[in-house]
N, C-alpha and C positions, 0 to 999 in steps of 0.2 A: 594206248587205245587206238584201234584201227578205225576204218571208216564205217564199220558196222556197229550199231548200238545194241542190237539184240538179235537172237537167232530166229525169231518168228513173230508174227503180228499179234496173235492172241496169247497173252501171258496170264498165268495165275495172278490173283490179286496182289499177293505179297511181293512177287517178283516185279510186277509193274511198278509198284510203289518204290521198291528198292532202286530200280534203274532210273526212274524219272526224278525221284526225290534227291538222289545223290547228285545228279547232274544239275538240276535247277537250283538246289541249295548252294552248290559250289559257285555257280555263276553269280548268285545274288549276295554271296558272302565274301569271296576272294577278289582281290584286285586283278584285273585282266593282265597285269604284268607279272603275276606270281607264277611260280612253277606249278602250284597246285592246279591252276586253271589251264595251263598250256595244252594238255591233251584234249580237253573238252573243246577249246577254241579250234584246235586242229580238226576235230570231228565235225564241228559246225561249218567248216569250210567246204565240206562235201554235201552235195544235195541229197545223197542217199538216206541220210539220217531221218529226214521228215517222213519218208515212206515207211519207216520201221518204228516210228513213235507209237507206243502202245495205248496211249490215253487220248480219247477225244475223237471227234469227227474229222475226216480227212480235209474237208474244206476249211475248217478252222485251223488245223495244224499247218496247212499250206499258207494261210494268211500270216500266221506267226513266223513261219520259215522265211517268207519273203522279206519281212521286216528285219529279221536277224541277219539274213544274207546281205541286205542293203547296209546294215550297220557295221558289217565286217569289211567294207570297202574303204578306200582312202579318200572317198569323195565327200565325207561328212565335215561339217564345220569344226567339230572338235574330235579329238582322238577318243578311242574307247576308254583309255586310262583317265583322260580329262573328264569324260562323262561320269565315270565311276566316282571320281573324287567329288564332283559337284553333287551327285545324287546321294552318296552314302557316307561321305566323310565331312564335307564342308570346306571352308569355314562358314559359308553363308547358310542360312536356314535351309533345311532339307525339304524339298517339295513333297516327298513321300517317305517319312521316317520309317526305317525297317524294323522297329521294335514294337511289340504288341502293347506294352504298357502306355505308349504315347497315345494310343487310341482308346485304351480301356480305363486309364486313370483320369479322374476328373481334372487334374492339373496337367495332364499330358506330359508326364515326366518319364524318363527311363528309370529302371530299377523300381517301378511302382509295385503296388500290391499284387497285380496279376503276375509280375515277374517272380515275386516271392512265392506265390501259389505254384507256379511252374517248378521253381527250384525245389520246393517241398515235395511235390509229386515225384520229381526225378529222384530225390533222396530216398523216398519210400521204396522206390523200385531198385535202388542201388545203382543208379545211372550217374556217372561222372562225365561231364562234358569236357573234352580236351579242346582248349582254345589257344590261339597264338597270342592273344592279348585279353585284358579284362574287358569282356563284352557281355552285356545283358543276355541271359539265356534265351530270351524271347525274340532274338533277331530272326527274321524270316528265313534267312539262309541256314542258320543253325537248326531251326525247327524242321525244315524240309530234309536236312541231312539226318536229323534224329528220326524222322519218320522212316527214312531209308534203313537206318540201323535197326529200328524196331522190326521192320518187315523182314530183315535178315535173321534177327536173333530172338525177338519176343513179339511176334505179330499180334498176340492177343491184346497188346496195349496200344495198337494203332488207333482204334476207335476212340478211347478217351482222349488221346492226344488231339485228334481232330475235333472232337466235340467240345472240349473245354479250353484248349490252349492255342489252337490255330485258326479254325474256321470262324470263330466269333468276330475276328478282326481282319483276317487276311484279304477278304474281298474288298474292303475299303482301301487297304494299302495298295493292292494291285490296280484298282481303278485309278487311284491317284498317280501311281507310277506310269501307267499306260497313257494317262492324259498329259502328264507334266514332264515326262522324261526328256523330251525334245531331242532324243537320239533314237534312231530306229532299232538299234540292237536291244536296248533295254525296254523299248515299247514292245518289241517282239517277245522278249523273255517274260514280261508281265503277262502278255496274252497267253503264252504257252503255259505259264504257271497256273493261270486261272483255268485253262482247259484241263490241266492235270488234276487240280484240286476238285473240279466238278466231277471228273471221272472217279477219283478216289471216293468222293461222297456217294456216288452211285454204287460203287463196289461194296462199301462198308456200312452205308446207311446209318451214320451216327446221328444221335439226337442232339443237334447243336444247341448249346446253351445260349440263349438270347442275352446279350449284354449291351448296355448303352455305350455308344461310341462318342468320344469327345474331341476327335480331330477329323 
């Protein structure tokens, strides 16, 4: 990946979702030490990417970019890998668990009923998620990358993904991550993801299913 994220500022809806969902999903799913994330972190080292980001208002994008840039320096109290471990792996309690069923299940467990509903929906569409380890399908990173894949392959299914499986809980997760990350990189990524999802919602106008949140 070079220092350019996209060829032009205004992109068709599906292309914007593909580009931003793939990048955001990878950052929130993969360890910063992984080979999968290396080209994206290299891209984020260049200031040019924020001017080419296709989702959201420039003032909001620049605020997120400033946090992300700060988080990529060596001046932070913990490394990026240490922050990822604390926020997404543990062993301590996670301040912003990245799985939808933690928010949607009344016992706040992973692999809850909402995970099974997502799994059944994917099975009906013939979608098989390839994962490196056994991970609930409703991990925020996986869902963002799934949105990108749908945008590229089956864009007619983006709206139900947003309405039923992502937007009912993602706002709560992102608010918690932005508030409690304690590392500017992940604070910035939380803000950038919220900016992107707000933009997707404007583009596709899904009727978001209202669900009670338990976390």
